[in-house]
mmCIF file of the C-alpha atoms, coordinates in Angstrom:
data_MODEL
# 
_entry.id   MODEL 
# 
loop_
_atom_site.group_PDB 
_atom_site.id 
_atom_site.type_symbol 
_atom_site.label_atom_id 
_atom_site.label_alt_id 
_atom_site.label_comp_id 
_atom_site.label_asym_id 
_atom_site.label_entity_id 
_atom_site.label_seq_id 
_atom_site.pdbx_PDB_ins_code 
_atom_site.Cartn_x 
_atom_site.Cartn_y 
_atom_site.Cartn_z 
_atom_site.occupancy 
_atom_site.B_iso_or_equiv 
_atom_site.pdbx_formal_charge 
_atom_site.auth_seq_id 
_atom_site.auth_comp_id 
_atom_site.auth_asym_id 
_atom_site.auth_atom_id 
_atom_site.pdbx_PDB_model_num 
ATOM 1   C CA . UNK A 1 1   ? 89.909  277.072 105.450 1.00 0.00 ? 1   UNK A CA 1 
ATOM 2   C CA . UNK A 1 2   ? 88.795  280.524 104.400 1.00 0.00 ? 2   UNK A CA 1 
ATOM 3   C CA . UNK A 1 3   ? 90.128  281.956 107.649 1.00 0.00 ? 3   UNK A CA 1 
ATOM 4   C CA . UNK A 1 4   ? 93.499  280.249 107.064 1.00 0.00 ? 4   UNK A CA 1 
ATOM 5   C CA . UNK A 1 5   ? 93.661  281.642 103.521 1.00 0.00 ? 5   UNK A CA 1 
ATOM 6   C CA . UNK A 1 6   ? 92.971  285.130 104.819 1.00 0.00 ? 6   UNK A CA 1 
ATOM 7   C CA . UNK A 1 7   ? 95.670  284.739 107.476 1.00 0.00 ? 7   UNK A CA 1 
ATOM 8   C CA . UNK A 1 8   ? 98.163  283.540 104.858 1.00 0.00 ? 8   UNK A CA 1 
ATOM 9   C CA . UNK A 1 9   ? 97.230  286.454 102.588 1.00 0.00 ? 9   UNK A CA 1 
ATOM 10  C CA . UNK A 1 10  ? 97.648  288.859 105.499 1.00 0.00 ? 10  UNK A CA 1 
ATOM 11  C CA . UNK A 1 11  ? 101.114 287.428 106.310 1.00 0.00 ? 11  UNK A CA 1 
ATOM 12  C CA . UNK A 1 12  ? 102.152 287.642 102.666 1.00 0.00 ? 12  UNK A CA 1 
ATOM 13  C CA . UNK A 1 13  ? 101.028 291.291 102.509 1.00 0.00 ? 13  UNK A CA 1 
ATOM 14  C CA . UNK A 1 14  ? 102.956 292.108 105.689 1.00 0.00 ? 14  UNK A CA 1 
ATOM 15  C CA . UNK A 1 15  ? 106.069 290.398 104.341 1.00 0.00 ? 15  UNK A CA 1 
ATOM 16  C CA . UNK A 1 16  ? 105.749 292.342 101.085 1.00 0.00 ? 16  UNK A CA 1 
ATOM 17  C CA . UNK A 1 17  ? 105.471 295.606 103.016 1.00 0.00 ? 17  UNK A CA 1 
ATOM 18  C CA . UNK A 1 18  ? 108.502 294.728 105.105 1.00 0.00 ? 18  UNK A CA 1 
ATOM 19  C CA . UNK A 1 19  ? 110.390 293.706 101.980 1.00 0.00 ? 19  UNK A CA 1 
ATOM 20  C CA . UNK A 1 20  ? 109.490 296.981 100.262 1.00 0.00 ? 20  UNK A CA 1 
ATOM 21  C CA . UNK A 1 21  ? 110.576 298.935 103.343 1.00 0.00 ? 21  UNK A CA 1 
ATOM 22  C CA . UNK A 1 22  ? 113.915 297.087 103.452 1.00 0.00 ? 22  UNK A CA 1 
ATOM 23  C CA . UNK A 1 23  ? 114.351 297.603 99.723  1.00 0.00 ? 23  UNK A CA 1 
ATOM 24  C CA . UNK A 1 24  ? 113.820 301.381 100.073 1.00 0.00 ? 24  UNK A CA 1 
ATOM 25  C CA . UNK A 1 25  ? 116.147 301.433 103.075 1.00 0.00 ? 25  UNK A CA 1 
ATOM 26  C CA . UNK A 1 26  ? 118.863 299.630 101.110 1.00 0.00 ? 26  UNK A CA 1 
ATOM 27  C CA . UNK A 1 27  ? 118.405 301.998 98.163  1.00 0.00 ? 27  UNK A CA 1 
ATOM 28  C CA . UNK A 1 28  ? 118.831 305.038 100.440 1.00 0.00 ? 28  UNK A CA 1 
ATOM 29  C CA . UNK A 1 29  ? 121.930 303.539 102.037 1.00 0.00 ? 29  UNK A CA 1 
ATOM 30  C CA . UNK A 1 30  ? 123.456 302.628 98.690  1.00 0.00 ? 30  UNK A CA 1 
ATOM 31  C CA . UNK A 1 31  ? 122.775 306.125 97.355  1.00 0.00 ? 31  UNK A CA 1 
ATOM 32  C CA . UNK A 1 32  ? 124.521 307.570 100.410 1.00 0.00 ? 32  UNK A CA 1 
ATOM 33  C CA . UNK A 1 33  ? 127.495 305.260 99.902  1.00 0.00 ? 33  UNK A CA 1 
ATOM 34  C CA . UNK A 1 34  ? 127.639 306.125 96.210  1.00 0.00 ? 34  UNK A CA 1 
ATOM 35  C CA . UNK A 1 35  ? 127.668 309.850 97.018  1.00 0.00 ? 35  UNK A CA 1 
ATOM 36  C CA . UNK A 1 36  ? 130.427 309.332 99.584  1.00 0.00 ? 36  UNK A CA 1 
ATOM 37  C CA . UNK A 1 37  ? 132.492 307.449 96.996  1.00 0.00 ? 37  UNK A CA 1 
ATOM 38  C CA . UNK A 1 38  ? 131.989 310.276 94.483  1.00 0.00 ? 38  UNK A CA 1 
ATOM 39  C CA . UNK A 1 39  ? 132.942 312.894 97.079  1.00 0.00 ? 39  UNK A CA 1 
ATOM 40  C CA . UNK A 1 40  ? 136.032 310.936 98.146  1.00 0.00 ? 40  UNK A CA 1 
ATOM 41  C CA . UNK A 1 41  ? 137.073 310.439 94.526  1.00 0.00 ? 41  UNK A CA 1 
ATOM 42  C CA . UNK A 1 42  ? 136.723 314.172 93.875  1.00 0.00 ? 42  UNK A CA 1 
ATOM 43  C CA . UNK A 1 43  ? 138.807 315.027 96.950  1.00 0.00 ? 43  UNK A CA 1 
ATOM 44  C CA . UNK A 1 44  ? 141.484 312.540 95.930  1.00 0.00 ? 44  UNK A CA 1 
ATOM 45  C CA . UNK A 1 45  ? 141.504 313.927 92.406  1.00 0.00 ? 45  UNK A CA 1 
ATOM 46  C CA . UNK A 1 46  ? 141.971 317.468 93.706  1.00 0.00 ? 46  UNK A CA 1 
ATOM 47  C CA . UNK A 1 47  ? 144.763 316.325 96.032  1.00 0.00 ? 47  UNK A CA 1 
ATOM 48  C CA . UNK A 1 48  ? 146.541 314.584 93.159  1.00 0.00 ? 48  UNK A CA 1 
ATOM 49  C CA . UNK A 1 49  ? 146.131 317.679 90.987  1.00 0.00 ? 49  UNK A CA 1 
ATOM 50  C CA . UNK A 1 50  ? 147.622 319.834 93.743  1.00 0.00 ? 50  UNK A CA 1 
ATOM 51  C CA . UNK A 1 51  ? 150.550 317.430 94.130  1.00 0.00 ? 51  UNK A CA 1 
ATOM 52  C CA . UNK A 1 52  ? 151.138 317.464 90.381  1.00 0.00 ? 52  UNK A CA 1 
ATOM 53  C CA . UNK A 1 53  ? 151.112 321.275 90.313  1.00 0.00 ? 53  UNK A CA 1 
ATOM 54  C CA . UNK A 1 54  ? 153.622 321.426 93.167  1.00 0.00 ? 54  UNK A CA 1 
ATOM 55  C CA . UNK A 1 55  ? 155.920 318.929 91.441  1.00 0.00 ? 55  UNK A CA 1 
ATOM 56  C CA . UNK A 1 56  ? 155.671 320.858 88.197  1.00 0.00 ? 56  UNK A CA 1 
ATOM 57  C CA . UNK A 1 57  ? 156.575 324.111 89.975  1.00 0.00 ? 57  UNK A CA 1 
ATOM 58  C CA . UNK A 1 58  ? 159.508 322.400 91.695  1.00 0.00 ? 58  UNK A CA 1 
ATOM 59  C CA . UNK A 1 59  ? 160.805 320.995 88.416  1.00 0.00 ? 59  UNK A CA 1 
ATOM 60  C CA . UNK A 1 60  ? 160.360 324.370 86.719  1.00 0.00 ? 60  UNK A CA 1 
ATOM 61  C CA . UNK A 1 61  ? 162.282 326.132 89.490  1.00 0.00 ? 61  UNK A CA 1 
ATOM 62  C CA . UNK A 1 62  ? 165.070 323.557 89.419  1.00 0.00 ? 62  UNK A CA 1 
ATOM 63  C CA . UNK A 1 63  ? 165.368 323.883 85.661  1.00 0.00 ? 63  UNK A CA 1 
ATOM 64  C CA . UNK A 1 64  ? 165.430 327.688 85.918  1.00 0.00 ? 64  UNK A CA 1 
ATOM 65  C CA . UNK A 1 65  ? 168.121 327.434 88.580  1.00 0.00 ? 65  UNK A CA 1 
ATOM 66  C CA . UNK A 1 66  ? 170.203 325.087 86.412  1.00 0.00 ? 66  UNK A CA 1 
ATOM 67  C CA . UNK A 1 67  ? 169.838 327.389 83.411  1.00 0.00 ? 67  UNK A CA 1 
ATOM 68  C CA . UNK A 1 68  ? 170.796 330.450 85.470  1.00 0.00 ? 68  UNK A CA 1 
ATOM 69  C CA . UNK A 1 69  ? 173.803 328.605 86.903  1.00 0.00 ? 69  UNK A CA 1 
ATOM 70  C CA . UNK A 1 70  ? 174.935 327.554 83.443  1.00 0.00 ? 70  UNK A CA 1 
ATOM 71  C CA . UNK A 1 71  ? 174.510 331.107 82.156  1.00 0.00 ? 71  UNK A CA 1 
ATOM 72  C CA . UNK A 1 72  ? 176.494 332.518 85.080  1.00 0.00 ? 72  UNK A CA 1 
ATOM 73  C CA . UNK A 1 73  ? 179.268 330.006 84.564  1.00 0.00 ? 73  UNK A CA 1 
ATOM 74  C CA . UNK A 1 74  ? 179.516 331.072 80.937  1.00 0.00 ? 74  UNK A CA 1 
ATOM 75  C CA . UNK A 1 75  ? 179.567 334.804 81.627  1.00 0.00 ? 75  UNK A CA 1 
ATOM 76  C CA . UNK A 1 76  ? 181.275 335.298 85.012  1.00 0.00 ? 76  UNK A CA 1 
ATOM 77  C CA . UNK A 1 77  ? 184.937 336.233 84.970  1.00 0.00 ? 77  UNK A CA 1 
ATOM 78  C CA . UNK A 1 78  ? 187.686 336.438 87.590  1.00 0.00 ? 78  UNK A CA 1 
ATOM 79  C CA . UNK A 1 79  ? 186.901 340.073 88.439  1.00 0.00 ? 79  UNK A CA 1 
ATOM 80  C CA . UNK A 1 80  ? 183.244 339.189 88.988  1.00 0.00 ? 80  UNK A CA 1 
ATOM 81  C CA . UNK A 1 81  ? 184.221 336.293 91.238  1.00 0.00 ? 81  UNK A CA 1 
ATOM 82  C CA . UNK A 1 82  ? 186.520 338.532 93.288  1.00 0.00 ? 82  UNK A CA 1 
ATOM 83  C CA . UNK A 1 83  ? 183.816 341.193 93.658  1.00 0.00 ? 83  UNK A CA 1 
ATOM 84  C CA . UNK A 1 84  ? 181.179 338.606 94.661  1.00 0.00 ? 84  UNK A CA 1 
ATOM 85  C CA . UNK A 1 85  ? 183.537 337.008 97.178  1.00 0.00 ? 85  UNK A CA 1 
ATOM 86  C CA . UNK A 1 86  ? 184.259 340.361 98.820  1.00 0.00 ? 86  UNK A CA 1 
ATOM 87  C CA . UNK A 1 87  ? 180.576 341.224 98.871  1.00 0.00 ? 87  UNK A CA 1 
ATOM 88  C CA . UNK A 1 88  ? 179.748 337.895 100.556 1.00 0.00 ? 88  UNK A CA 1 
ATOM 89  C CA . UNK A 1 89  ? 182.502 338.343 103.143 1.00 0.00 ? 89  UNK A CA 1 
ATOM 90  C CA . UNK A 1 90  ? 181.301 341.870 103.960 1.00 0.00 ? 90  UNK A CA 1 
ATOM 91  C CA . UNK A 1 91  ? 177.737 340.668 104.412 1.00 0.00 ? 91  UNK A CA 1 
ATOM 92  C CA . UNK A 1 92  ? 178.801 337.739 106.562 1.00 0.00 ? 92  UNK A CA 1 
ATOM 93  C CA . UNK A 1 93  ? 180.883 340.009 108.779 1.00 0.00 ? 93  UNK A CA 1 
ATOM 94  C CA . UNK A 1 94  ? 177.971 342.435 109.118 1.00 0.00 ? 94  UNK A CA 1 
ATOM 95  C CA . UNK A 1 95  ? 175.662 339.542 109.971 1.00 0.00 ? 95  UNK A CA 1 
ATOM 96  C CA . UNK A 1 96  ? 178.151 338.278 112.570 1.00 0.00 ? 96  UNK A CA 1 
ATOM 97  C CA . UNK A 1 97  ? 178.507 341.711 114.178 1.00 0.00 ? 97  UNK A CA 1 
ATOM 98  C CA . UNK A 1 98  ? 174.721 342.020 114.412 1.00 0.00 ? 98  UNK A CA 1 
ATOM 99  C CA . UNK A 1 99  ? 174.588 338.660 116.231 1.00 0.00 ? 99  UNK A CA 1 
ATOM 100 C CA . UNK A 1 100 ? 177.627 338.426 118.532 1.00 0.00 ? 100 UNK A CA 1 
ATOM 101 C CA . UNK A 1 101 ? 176.163 335.402 120.301 1.00 0.00 ? 101 UNK A CA 1 
ATOM 102 C CA . UNK A 1 102 ? 176.896 333.359 117.147 1.00 0.00 ? 102 UNK A CA 1 
ATOM 103 C CA . UNK A 1 103 ? 180.666 333.875 117.506 1.00 0.00 ? 103 UNK A CA 1 
# 
């Protein structure tokens, strides 16, 4: 009986050691997963921040363009329109002469 008790005790000790090893292994794995989740969350946060900055710049530029257009429409007169039209035609003709293959 004493020998059986020792064998049982030995098996229990081995199982405890294996259990402790598995526990430590699971802790290491879970810590790795937790770090990966934190890293991924940080990357996603930075990507969202970048997207938000780009959208804000786009909206700012569109608003500036609308304000400039409105200001031009208020202040431009017929003479200005004529001058701008002639300027555009001259530049288009110069562009065309520089690239005859586009004709």
